[in-house]
C-alpha positions as CSV (number, residue, x, y, z in Angstrom):
1,X,-79.1,-26.1,-176.7
2,X,-77.3,-27.3,-173.6
3,X,-78.7,-26.8,-170.1
4,X,-75.6,-25.3,-168.3
5,X,-71.8,-25.1,-168.5
6,X,-71.2,-28.3,-166.6
7,X,-73.3,-30.2,-169.2
8,X,-71.5,-28.4,-172.0
9,X,-68.1,-29.4,-170.6
10,X,-69.2,-33.0,-170.4
11,X,-70.8,-32.9,-173.9
12,X,-69.5,-34.2,-177.2
13,X,-70.5,-31.4,-179.6
14,X,-70.8,-32.6,-183.1
15,X,-68.1,-31.7,-185.6
16,X,-69.2,-28.7,-187.8
17,X,-71.1,-27.0,-185.0
18,X,-69.2,-23.7,-184.4
19,X,-71.6,-22.1,-181.8
20,X,-73.7,-23.5,-178.9
21,X,-76.5,-22.0,-176.8
22,X,-75.9,-22.7,-173.1
23,X,-79.2,-22.0,-171.3
24,X,-77.5,-21.0,-168.0
25,X,-74.2,-20.8,-166.2
26,X,-75.3,-23.1,-163.4
27,X,-79.1,-23.2,-163.6
28,X,-81.0,-23.2,-166.9
29,X,-82.6,-19.8,-167.5
30,X,-80.0,-18.0,-165.3
31,X,-77.2,-16.6,-167.4
32,X,-78.2,-17.9,-170.9
33,X,-75.6,-17.1,-173.5
34,X,-74.1,-18.1,-176.9
35,X,-70.6,-19.6,-177.0
36,X,-68.4,-19.9,-180.2
37,X,-65.5,-22.1,-180.8
38,X,-62.1,-20.5,-180.6
39,X,-58.5,-21.9,-181.0
40,X,-57.5,-24.0,-178.0
41,X,-54.4,-21.9,-177.0
42,X,-53.3,-20.0,-174.0
43,X,-54.9,-19.8,-170.5
44,X,-58.4,-21.0,-170.2
45,X,-60.3,-17.9,-169.1
46,X,-63.5,-17.9,-166.8
47,X,-65.6,-17.0,-169.9
48,X,-64.3,-20.1,-171.8
49,X,-64.8,-23.9,-171.4
50,X,-63.5,-27.0,-173.1
51,X,-65.7,-29.9,-174.4
52,X,-65.3,-33.1,-176.3
53,X,-62.8,-34.5,-173.7
54,X,-60.8,-31.2,-173.4
55,X,-60.2,-31.1,-177.2
56,X,-62.4,-28.2,-178.2
57,X,-62.5,-24.7,-176.7
58,X,-65.6,-22.4,-176.6
59,X,-65.8,-18.7,-175.6
60,X,-68.7,-16.5,-174.5
61,X,-69.8,-14.5,-177.5
62,X,-72.3,-11.8,-176.5
63,X,-71.9,-8.1,-177.3
64,X,-73.4,-7.1,-173.9
65,X,-73.0,-9.3,-170.9
66,X,-74.3,-9.5,-167.3
67,X,-73.0,-11.1,-164.1
68,X,-75.3,-14.1,-164.4
69,X,-73.4,-15.3,-167.4
70,X,-70.4,-15.7,-165.1
71,X,-72.2,-17.5,-162.3
72,X,-73.2,-14.6,-159.9
73,X,-75.9,-15.5,-157.4
74,X,-78.9,-13.1,-157.7
75,X,-80.2,-14.1,-154.3
76,X,-77.2,-12.6,-152.4
77,X,-76.5,-15.8,-150.5
78,X,-73.3,-16.8,-152.2
79,X,-70.4,-14.4,-152.9
80,X,-70.7,-12.9,-156.4
81,X,-67.4,-11.1,-156.4
82,X,-65.5,-13.7,-158.5
83,X,-68.3,-13.8,-161.1
84,X,-68.6,-10.0,-161.3
85,X,-64.8,-9.5,-161.5
86,X,-64.7,-12.1,-164.3
87,X,-67.5,-10.2,-166.2
88,X,-65.5,-7.0,-165.9
89,X,-62.3,-8.7,-167.1
90,X,-64.2,-10.1,-170.1
91,X,-65.5,-6.6,-171.0
92,X,-62.0,-5.2,-170.8
93,X,-60.3,-8.0,-172.7
94,X,-62.8,-8.3,-175.5
95,X,-64.1,-4.7,-175.8
96,X,-67.6,-5.6,-174.6
97,X,-70.2,-3.6,-172.6
98,X,-71.8,-4.6,-169.3
99,X,-75.5,-4.3,-168.4
100,X,-76.4,-5.9,-165.1
101,X,-79.2,-8.3,-164.3
102,X,-81.7,-7.8,-161.6
103,X,-80.9,-9.2,-158.2
104,X,-79.1,-8.9,-154.9
105,X,-75.4,-9.5,-155.2
106,X,-72.9,-9.9,-152.3
107,X,-69.3,-8.7,-152.8
108,X,-66.4,-9.9,-150.7
109,X,-63.9,-7.6,-152.3
110,X,-63.5,-4.5,-154.5
111,X,-64.4,-5.0,-158.2
112,X,-61.9,-3.5,-160.6
113,X,-63.2,-2.3,-164.0
114,X,-60.7,-1.3,-166.7
115,X,-61.1,0.0,-170.3
116,X,-60.0,-2.2,-173.2
117,X,-56.3,-2.2,-173.9
118,X,-55.4,-0.2,-177.0
119,X,-59.0,1.1,-177.2
120,X,-59.3,3.3,-174.1
121,X,-60.3,6.4,-176.0
122,X,-63.4,4.8,-177.6
123,X,-65.3,4.9,-174.3
124,X,-66.7,2.1,-172.2
125,X,-70.1,1.7,-170.6
126,X,-71.2,0.0,-167.5
127,X,-75.0,0.0,-167.0
128,X,-76.4,-1.3,-163.7
129,X,-80.1,-2.2,-163.5
130,X,-81.9,-0.1,-160.9
131,X,-83.2,-3.4,-159.5
132,X,-79.6,-4.5,-159.0
133,X,-78.4,-4.2,-155.4
134,X,-74.7,-4.8,-154.5
135,X,-73.8,-5.2,-150.9
136,X,-70.2,-5.2,-149.6
137,X,-69.6,-8.2,-147.3
138,X,-65.8,-7.9,-147.1
139,X,-64.1,-9.1,-143.9
140,X,-62.1,-5.9,-143.6
141,X,-62.7,-2.4,-144.9
142,X,-62.2,-1.9,-148.7
143,X,-61.4,1.3,-150.4
144,X,-64.4,1.0,-152.7
145,X,-67.1,-1.4,-153.9
146,X,-66.3,-0.7,-157.6
147,X,-63.2,1.0,-159.0
148,X,-63.3,2.2,-162.6
149,X,-60.0,2.8,-164.3
150,X,-56.7,2.7,-162.4
151,X,-54.2,5.1,-161.0
152,X,-51.0,3.4,-162.0
153,X,-50.0,6.0,-164.6
154,X,-50.3,3.4,-167.5
155,X,-52.0,5.8,-169.8
156,X,-53.0,3.3,-172.5
157,X,-54.9,0.9,-170.3
158,X,-55.9,2.7,-167.1
159,X,-57.4,6.1,-168.0
160,X,-61.1,6.1,-168.9
161,X,-62.2,8.3,-171.7
162,X,-65.7,9.2,-172.7
163,X,-67.2,6.5,-170.5
164,X,-70.5,6.1,-168.7
165,X,-71.3,4.4,-165.4
166,X,-75.1,4.4,-164.9
167,X,-77.6,3.0,-162.4
168,X,-77.5,0.4,-159.6
169,X,-77.8,0.4,-155.8
170,X,-74.5,0.1,-153.9
171,X,-74.7,-0.7,-150.2
172,X,-71.3,-0.1,-148.7
173,X,-72.6,-1.7,-145.6
174,X,-70.0,0.2,-143.5
175,X,-67.4,-2.1,-145.0
176,X,-66.4,0.0,-148.1
177,X,-65.3,3.6,-147.9
178,X,-66.7,4.5,-151.3
179,X,-69.4,3.1,-153.5
180,X,-68.3,4.2,-157.0
181,X,-64.6,5.3,-157.5
182,X,-63.5,6.5,-160.9
183,X,-59.7,6.6,-160.4
184,X,-58.4,8.2,-163.6
185,X,-60.5,9.7,-166.3
186,X,-61.2,12.2,-169.0
187,X,-64.9,12.9,-169.5
188,X,-66.7,10.3,-167.4
189,X,-70.4,10.4,-166.5
190,X,-71.6,8.8,-163.3
191,X,-75.4,8.9,-163.4
192,X,-78.5,7.5,-161.6
193,X,-76.5,5.5,-159.0
194,X,-77.6,5.1,-155.4
195,X,-74.9,4.7,-152.8
196,X,-75.5,4.2,-149.1
197,X,-73.8,3.4,-145.8
198,X,-70.2,4.4,-146.5
199,X,-67.6,3.3,-144.0
200,X,-65.6,5.9,-142.1
201,X,-61.9,6.3,-143.0
202,X,-59.0,7.6,-141.0
203,X,-57.9,9.7,-144.0
204,X,-61.3,11.3,-144.4
205,X,-61.8,10.4,-148.0
206,X,-64.8,8.1,-147.9
207,X,-67.5,9.2,-150.3
208,X,-70.6,7.9,-152.1
209,X,-68.9,8.8,-155.4
210,X,-65.3,9.6,-155.8
211,X,-63.6,10.9,-159.0
212,X,-59.8,11.0,-159.2
213,X,-56.9,9.7,-157.2
214,X,-54.1,11.0,-155.0
215,X,-51.4,8.9,-156.9
216,X,-50.1,11.9,-159.0
217,X,-52.3,11.4,-162.0
218,X,-54.7,14.3,-163.1
219,X,-58.2,13.6,-164.2
220,X,-60.5,15.8,-166.2
221,X,-64.2,16.6,-166.4
222,X,-65.8,14.2,-164.0
223,X,-69.6,14.6,-164.2
224,X,-71.9,13.2,-161.4
225,X,-75.6,13.5,-162.2
226,X,-78.9,12.3,-160.7
227,X,-77.3,10.2,-158.0
228,X,-78.8,9.5,-154.6
229,X,-76.3,9.3,-151.8
230,X,-77.4,8.2,-148.3
231,X,-74.5,8.3,-145.9
232,X,-74.0,6.6,-142.6
233,X,-75.7,7.5,-139.4
234,X,-72.8,9.0,-137.3
235,X,-71.5,10.3,-134.0
236,X,-71.8,13.9,-132.9
237,X,-70.5,16.4,-135.5
238,X,-66.7,16.8,-135.9
239,X,-66.5,19.0,-139.0
240,X,-64.2,17.9,-141.8
241,X,-62.4,15.1,-140.0
242,X,-62.7,11.4,-141.0
243,X,-66.3,11.7,-142.3
244,X,-68.1,10.6,-145.4
245,X,-68.7,13.0,-148.3
246,X,-71.4,12.7,-150.8
247,X,-69.2,13.4,-153.8
248,X,-65.5,13.9,-153.6
249,X,-63.2,15.1,-156.4
250,X,-59.5,14.5,-156.0
251,X,-56.9,15.7,-158.6
252,X,-59.7,16.2,-161.1
253,X,-60.3,19.5,-162.8
254,X,-63.4,21.1,-164.5
255,X,-66.0,19.0,-162.7
256,X,-69.7,19.1,-162.9
257,X,-72.5,17.9,-160.6
258,X,-76.2,18.1,-161.4
259,X,-79.5,17.1,-159.7
260,X,-77.9,14.8,-157.0
261,X,-79.7,14.1,-153.7
262,X,-77.3,13.9,-150.8
263,X,-78.3,13.0,-147.2
264,X,-76.6,11.8,-144.0
265,X,-73.1,12.9,-144.8
266,X,-70.9,15.5,-143.1
267,X,-69.8,17.2,-146.4
268,X,-72.0,17.1,-149.5
269,X,-69.6,17.9,-152.4
270,X,-65.9,18.5,-151.9
271,X,-62.9,19.2,-154.2
272,X,-59.3,19.3,-153.1
273,X,-56.8,22.0,-154.1
274,X,-56.7,20.7,-157.7
275,X,-60.3,19.7,-158.0
276,X,-62.0,22.7,-156.3
277,X,-61.7,25.1,-159.2
278,X,-63.8,25.9,-162.3
279,X,-66.7,23.6,-161.4
280,X,-70.3,23.8,-162.5
281,X,-72.8,22.7,-159.8
282,X,-76.5,22.9,-160.4
283,X,-79.8,21.7,-158.8
284,X,-78.2,19.5,-156.2
285,X,-80.3,18.9,-153.0
286,X,-78.6,18.6,-149.6
287,X,-81.0,17.2,-147.2
288,X,-80.1,16.7,-143.5
289,X,-81.7,13.8,-141.7
290,X,-83.0,14.8,-138.3
291,X,-81.8,11.4,-137.0
292,X,-78.3,12.3,-138.0
293,X,-75.9,14.8,-136.6
294,X,-76.2,17.9,-138.8
295,X,-74.6,18.1,-142.2
296,X,-71.5,20.3,-141.6
297,X,-71.0,21.6,-145.1
298,X,-72.8,21.5,-148.4
299,X,-70.0,22.5,-150.8
300,X,-66.3,22.7,-149.8
301,X,-64.5,24.1,-152.9
302,X,-62.0,26.7,-154.0
303,X,-62.5,29.3,-156.7
304,X,-64.1,30.1,-160.1
305,X,-67.0,27.8,-159.5
306,X,-70.6,28.3,-160.7
307,X,-73.5,27.3,-158.4
308,X,-77.1,27.5,-159.8
309,X,-80.3,26.4,-158.1
310,X,-78.9,24.3,-155.3
311,X,-81.1,23.6,-152.3
312,X,-80.0,23.1,-148.7
313,X,-82.2,21.8,-145.9
314,X,-80.6,21.9,-142.4
315,X,-77.0,22.3,-143.6
316,X,-74.7,24.2,-141.2
317,X,-72.5,25.9,-143.8
318,X,-74.0,25.7,-147.3
319,X,-70.9,27.1,-149.2
320,X,-67.4,26.8,-147.7
321,X,-65.2,28.6,-150.3
322,X,-61.5,28.8,-150.0
323,X,-60.7,31.1,-153.0
324,X,-62.3,33.8,-155.0
325,X,-64.5,34.4,-158.1
326,X,-67.3,32.1,-157.2
327,X,-70.8,32.7,-158.6
328,X,-73.9,31.7,-156.6
329,X,-77.3,32.1,-158.3
330,X,-80.8,31.2,-157.2
331,X,-79.8,28.9,-154.4
332,X,-81.8,28.4,-151.2
333,X,-81.4,27.5,-147.6
334,X,-84.3,26.2,-145.5
335,X,-83.6,26.0,-141.8
336,X,-87.2,25.2,-140.7
337,X,-88.4,21.9,-139.3
338,X,-84.9,20.4,-139.3
339,X,-82.6,19.3,-136.4
340,X,-82.6,21.7,-133.5
341,X,-78.9,20.9,-133.1
342,X,-78.1,23.5,-135.6
343,X,-79.9,26.4,-133.9
344,X,-77.9,29.6,-134.2
345,X,-75.2,27.8,-136.2
346,X,-76.3,27.9,-139.8
347,X,-74.4,30.1,-142.3
348,X,-75.1,30.4,-146.0
349,X,-71.7,31.3,-147.2
350,X,-68.5,30.8,-145.3
351,X,-65.5,32.5,-146.9
352,X,-62.3,31.0,-145.5
353,X,-59.1,32.9,-146.1
354,X,-58.1,36.4,-147.2
355,X,-58.5,35.5,-150.9
356,X,-62.0,33.9,-150.7
357,X,-64.9,35.6,-152.4
358,X,-68.2,35.1,-154.1
359,X,-71.1,36.8,-155.9
360,X,-74.6,35.7,-154.7
361,X,-77.8,36.7,-156.5
362,X,-81.4,35.7,-155.9
363,X,-80.8,33.4,-153.0
364,X,-83.5,32.8,-150.4
365,X,-82.9,31.9,-146.8
366,X,-85.6,30.7,-144.5
367,X,-85.6,30.4,-140.7
368,X,-88.0,30.4,-137.7
369,X,-87.8,31.1,-134.0
370,X,-86.3,27.7,-133.3
371,X,-84.2,27.1,-136.3
372,X,-82.3,30.4,-137.0
373,X,-79.7,31.5,-139.4
374,X,-76.7,33.1,-137.6
375,X,-75.2,35.0,-140.5
376,X,-75.7,35.0,-144.3
377,X,-72.0,35.6,-144.8
378,X,-69.0,34.9,-142.6
379,X,-65.4,35.6,-143.3
380,X,-62.4,33.6,-142.0
381,X,-64.5,31.5,-139.7
382,X,-64.9,34.2,-137.1
383,X,-65.7,37.8,-138.1
384,X,-69.3,38.4,-139.0
385,X,-69.8,40.0,-142.4
386,X,-73.5,40.7,-141.9
387,X,-75.4,39.9,-138.7
388,X,-78.8,39.3,-140.1
389,X,-80.8,36.9,-137.9
390,X,-83.9,35.6,-139.5
391,X,-86.6,34.6,-137.1
392,X,-90.3,33.9,-137.8
393,X,-91.4,33.3,-141.4
394,X,-88.7,35.4,-142.8
395,X,-87.4,35.3,-146.4
396,X,-84.3,37.2,-147.2
397,X,-83.2,37.6,-150.8
398,X,-79.4,38.2,-150.7
399,X,-78.5,40.1,-153.8
400,X,-75.1,41.7,-154.2
401,X,-71.4,41.2,-154.4
402,X,-69.1,39.9,-151.7
403,X,-65.7,41.5,-151.8
404,X,-62.7,39.1,-151.5
405,X,-61.4,40.5,-148.2
406,X,-63.5,43.2,-146.6
407,X,-67.3,43.0,-146.8
């Protein structure tokens, strides 16, 4: 056993020993790993070192790695971006998996995570410890903290298939527009991640979790589950302009969301013209902070979506639907004991455009004398479909079918 990499580089390892145990990257006990001897050819990678007067080469040989093996600082004092990027490059090059260590890690740039060349359909996994906190410390705003896959149309290396991104706390620190960005995928699960404090963006595409890209490539079946997204505290409400989303799908079809908690954003879950169709969205909780300007919209999607069991607390427009054949079942709006700024503004379903439509069944809307619901359904952003004002301890079960044009 050798204390750290510096000692290993200086060592004369006896002939016949083909593996060494290095007790830490810099400090013994922090980043312990096994290294095996490999041919001394090509570029010396960050996961390799030479010993015996630069005559023998050794390579990290662990099936699952963490950032400490590459020299990351778990105290958050030093920049851990180079170490974490090296860990991701190692996983891509050698078809390994990543499971993070506990700690606080500072990132001066966006970490890029790619699948293994020639093995992209097998699936990759990145598991972040829930005691791992990553904070963006970039000098200028970054597009994301972590970008998984790429959007360069290189099908064999850039598209993620059957992959999992799980866990971790990602503090954008108002310096990254997105916490987790899956750029190009087919069947990718983002689960149990916490993202907070997204930076605003002039293009309006900042989000806690973003699946897809605007670079002309189409993604399929993004699934975001059990994530907690805590957006930035913001200025007075300006709906749908340069504001953070909780989850944003871009050029990605057949998406799913389930059991996510979304707070402090202007739009909870949004899909663009490609992504806003054929989604399945269940048991998400949209919870407005009283300290924040009100959440403008819960969902902003197009058509043929299924919504089951979603809960909205203090959201101005729960469903903004831009096309038809949407199904809403068992969802609820609570407009009591939330920000008074939304008095007389809240709408449950907002059908925008002549082709927009939905079926709503078993949905409960609650208001009181201070926090009222202006209309259950509104069409085209102006004409009231039904002028039911709910004051007092009123429950209203809306059951029926909303026609596409005339209600």
